[in-house]
VEXVOLUM-164536 format. One record per residue (C-alpha): residue number from 1; residue in one letter; x, y, z. Coordinates in nm, 2 decimals, m for minus. Example, Ala and Ser with C-alpha at 12.3 -4.5 7.8 and 13.67 -1.06 7.14 Angstrom:
# VEXVOLUM-164536
   num   residuo        x        y        z
     1         A     1.23    m0.45     0.78
     2         S     1.37    m0.11     0.71
This chain:
# VEXVOLUM-164536
   num   residuo        x        y        z
     1         M    m0.01     0.01     0.00
     2         R     0.28     0.25     0.08
     3         K     0.46     0.17    m0.24
     4         F     0.12     0.21    m0.43
     5         L     0.05     0.57    m0.25
     6         Q     0.40     0.67    m0.34
     7         N     0.37     0.60    m0.70
     8         I     0.05     0.78    m0.70
     9         G     0.23     1.07    m0.57
    10         I     0.51     1.06    m0.82
    11         A     0.27     1.06    m1.11
    12         G     0.08     1.37    m1.01
    13         V     0.37     1.59    m0.89
    14         L     0.62     1.52    m1.16
    15         P     0.47     1.71    m1.45
    16         L     0.41     2.02    m1.25
    17         I     0.77     2.03    m1.12
    18         M     0.89     1.97    m1.48
    19         A     0.68     2.25    m1.61
    20         L     0.77     2.50    m1.32
    21         V     1.16     2.47    m1.33
    22         P     1.28     2.47    m1.69
    23         F     1.56     2.66    m1.60
    24         S     1.73     2.40    m1.35
    25         G     1.88     2.18    m1.61
    26         K     1.92     1.80    m1.64
    27         A     2.11     1.77    m1.31
    28         Q     1.83     1.95    m1.13
    29         Y     1.57     1.72    m1.28
    30         A     1.77     1.41    m1.18
    31         Q     1.78     1.54    m0.82
    32         I     1.43     1.60    m0.80
    33         V     1.34     1.27    m0.96
    34         D     1.56     1.12    m0.68
    35         Q     1.37     1.29    m0.41
    36         L     1.03     1.24    m0.54
    37         P     0.97     0.88    m0.36
    38         Q     1.03     1.04    m0.02
    39         L     0.75     1.30    m0.08
    40         L     0.48     1.08     0.07
    41         S     0.69     0.91     0.35
    42         P     0.63     1.17     0.61
    43         A     0.26     1.14     0.57
    44         L     0.27     0.77     0.58
    45         S     0.51     0.76     0.88
    46         G     0.33     1.06     1.07
    47         S     0.63     1.26     1.08
    48         M     0.54     1.54     0.83
    49         K     0.54     1.89     0.95
    50         Y     0.24     2.11     1.00
    51         K     0.27     2.46     0.84
    52         G     0.04     2.76     0.80
    53         F     0.03     3.05     0.57
    54         V    m0.18     3.37     0.58
    55         D    m0.18     3.59     0.26
    56         A    m0.32     3.95     0.16
    57         T    m0.35     3.99    m0.22
    58         A    m0.44     4.27    m0.44
    59         T    m0.50     4.22    m0.83
    60         F    m0.61     4.46    m1.10
    61         G    m0.80     4.34    m1.39
    62         V    m0.67     4.31    m1.75
    63         G    m0.85     4.21    m2.08
    64         N    m1.22     4.26    m2.20
    65         N    m1.38     4.20    m1.85
    66         K    m1.19     4.38    m1.60
    67         A    m1.23     4.32    m1.24
    68         N    m1.01     4.42    m0.95
    69         F    m0.99     4.19    m0.63
    70         V    m0.87     4.26    m0.27
    71         G    m0.86     3.95    m0.06
    72         L    m0.73     3.78     0.26
    73         S    m0.65     3.38     0.26
    74         T    m0.52     3.12     0.49
    75         T    m0.35     2.79     0.40
    76         Q    m0.30     2.49     0.63
    77         G    m0.10     2.19     0.54
    78         F     0.22     2.01     0.57
    79         Q     0.60     2.06     0.46
    80         Y     0.66     1.73     0.28
    81         S     1.03     1.81     0.22
    82         S     1.24     2.12     0.25
    83         W     1.14     2.22    m0.10
    84         F     0.78     2.13    m0.12
    85         F     0.44     2.22     0.07
    86         M     0.10     2.10     0.01
    87         G    m0.20     2.20     0.17
    88         A    m0.56     2.35     0.14
    89         G    m0.70     2.70     0.21
    90         I    m0.99     2.93     0.21
    91         G    m1.02     3.31     0.16
    92         I    m1.25     3.61     0.15
    93         D    m1.23     3.84    m0.16
    94         V    m1.39     4.16    m0.26
    95         A    m1.45     4.18    m0.64
    96         M    m1.48     4.53    m0.81
    97         L    m1.59     4.61    m1.16
    98         N    m1.31     4.79    m1.35
    99         L    m1.46     4.95    m1.65
   100         D    m1.25     4.99    m1.97
   101         A    m1.24     5.37    m2.07
   102         N    m1.33     5.28    m2.41
   103         I    m1.65     5.09    m2.31
   104         P    m1.96     5.27    m2.20
   105         D    m2.07     5.22    m1.85
   106         Q    m2.37     4.99    m1.86
   107         P    m2.66     5.06    m1.63
   108         L    m2.72     4.82    m1.36
   109         A    m2.98     4.56    m1.45
   110         P    m3.20     4.41    m1.18
   111         G    m2.98     4.16    m0.97
   112         M    m2.66     4.31    m1.08
   113         S    m2.40     4.46    m0.85
   114         K    m2.06     4.62    m0.92
   115         T    m1.92     4.51    m0.61
   116         K    m1.93     4.15    m0.47
   117         A    m1.78     3.92    m0.20
   118         M    m1.63     3.61    m0.31
   119         I    m1.51     3.29    m0.12
   120         P    m1.24     3.08    m0.29
   121         L    m1.16     2.74    m0.17
   122         F    m0.84     2.60    m0.31
   123         S    m0.55     2.34    m0.30
   124         D    m0.21     2.51    m0.26
   125         F     0.12     2.38    m0.40
   126         R     0.45     2.56    m0.29
   127         F     0.80     2.51    m0.41
   128         N     1.10     2.68    m0.24
   129         I     1.42     2.76    m0.43
   130         G     1.70     2.79    m0.19
   131         G     1.76     2.73     0.20
   132         T     1.50     2.81     0.48
   133         G     1.75     2.99     0.68
   134         K     1.81     3.29     0.46
   135         P     1.61     3.49     0.20
   136         S     1.52     3.27    m0.09
   137         F     1.27     3.23    m0.38
   138         F     0.92     3.06    m0.38
   139         I     0.66     2.95    m0.64
   140         D     0.32     2.91    m0.51
   141         I     0.01     2.78    m0.71
   142         K    m0.34     2.79    m0.57
   143         A    m0.61     2.62    m0.77
   144         G    m0.98     2.55    m0.68
   145         A    m1.31     2.70    m0.69
   146         A    m1.47     3.02    m0.61
   147         W    m1.84     3.15    m0.54
   148         L    m1.99     3.50    m0.53
   149         L    m2.19     3.57    m0.20
   150         G    m2.55     3.69    m0.20
   151         G    m2.82     3.66    m0.49
   152         S    m2.69     3.92    m0.73
   153         Y    m2.43     3.89    m1.01
   154         L    m2.12     4.08    m1.06
   155         Q    m2.17     4.31    m1.36
   156         L    m1.89     4.32    m1.61
   157         N    m1.84     4.52    m1.93
   158         T    m2.00     4.25    m2.17
   159         G    m2.22     4.06    m1.91
   160         A    m2.20     3.93    m1.57
   161         L    m2.05     3.67    m1.34
   162         S    m2.30     3.45    m1.18
   163         T    m2.32     3.31    m0.83
   164         R    m2.25     2.95    m0.94
   165         T    m1.91     2.78    m0.91
   166         Q    m1.62     2.94    m1.10
   167         F    m1.27     2.79    m1.14
   168         I    m0.99     2.99    m0.99
   169         L    m0.60     2.97    m1.04
   170         R    m0.36     3.20    m0.88
   171         P     0.01     3.13    m0.92
   172         S     0.27     3.35    m0.75
   173         L     0.64     3.40    m0.77
   174         G     0.84     3.57    m0.50
   175         V     1.08     3.61    m0.22
   176         R     1.08     3.44     0.13
   177         I     1.24     3.63     0.40
   178         P     1.28     3.45     0.74
   179         T     1.18     3.65     1.05
   180         N     1.35     3.45     1.33
   181         S     1.70     3.30     1.30
   182         Q     1.61     3.04     1.58
   183         K     1.29     2.95     1.39
   184         P     1.36     2.94     1.02
   185         K     1.00     2.83     0.95
   186         Q     0.87     3.19     1.03
   187         A     0.91     3.40     0.73
   188         I     0.74     3.68     0.54
   189         N     0.66     3.63     0.17
   190         I     0.65     3.91    m0.09
   191         G     0.56     3.84    m0.45
   192         V     0.38     3.92    m0.78
   193         T     0.07     3.71    m0.86
   194         Y    m0.17     3.63    m1.15
   195         Q    m0.55     3.54    m1.10
   196         L    m0.73     3.35    m1.37
   197         I    m1.13     3.30    m1.30
   198         T    m1.33     3.10    m1.57
   199         A    m1.68     3.00    m1.58
   200         N    m1.93     2.89    m1.85
   201         N    m2.25     2.95    m1.66
   202         S    m2.24     3.36    m1.65
   203         W    m2.50     3.57    m1.82
   204         G    m2.42     3.80    m2.15
   205         Y    m2.58     4.10    m2.25
   206         W    m2.65     3.96    m2.61
   207         G    m2.60     3.58    m2.54
   208         G    m2.83     3.52    m2.26
   209         S    m2.74     3.24    m1.99
   210         G    m2.44     3.01    m2.07
   211         Y    m2.19     3.28    m2.16
   212         D    m1.83     3.21    m2.12
   213         T    m1.63     3.44    m1.90
   214         T    m1.28     3.47    m1.83
   215         L    m1.13     3.71    m1.57
   216         S    m0.77     3.78    m1.56
   217         S    m0.58     4.01    m1.32
   218         I    m0.23     4.08    m1.22
   219         G    m0.11     4.21    m0.88
   220         A     0.10     4.15    m0.57
   221         T     0.08     3.93    m0.25
   222         V     0.20     3.98     0.09
   223         G     0.21     3.71     0.34
   224         Y     0.33     3.54     0.66
   225         E     0.40     3.16     0.72
   226         W     0.48     2.98     1.05
């Protein structure tokens, strides 16, 4: 059973690692592959280390349908190795319509709002590049689902985002700065982030329900880990 679970972990993690670190070279790939069988060992043995994060993020919309987001989230999980963390998290975001200057402002229709609260639920994968006792780099990937709160839709330039389930992806790249030399697991994280929200259950002014919506935004994130 242990060997079977380890094989599952390798198959799932390896493609993601290969995509994220193309600059590392064949030697780095070989080193990662050698370490992969050990990823699930802490979970199976009960020796894996708990770790928590809290992050504040602000992103600004780009593209046809622009929306700005400001939010706070927390992730709880386990540090499987010095370079790999996996966990799950929840957040609270405020989504705000950002009208393009070239698109006339649409009057609010019944059931529409220009500001909405949103709850994201996600899996979180974090890769550390460098040691934990000194400033280093990190790659963080949050992927999951998000829901607008309340009964109204979020108005957009060409339609609206519904209150049904949306897919959310939020990758970040940044710097990890330890805050305690005696406890290197405590650190501040500062980075740039991109957020993608996609849905095929929104509403379009001309297309009716079933309107596909993609929201892209770019911004920054600041967090603390312990």
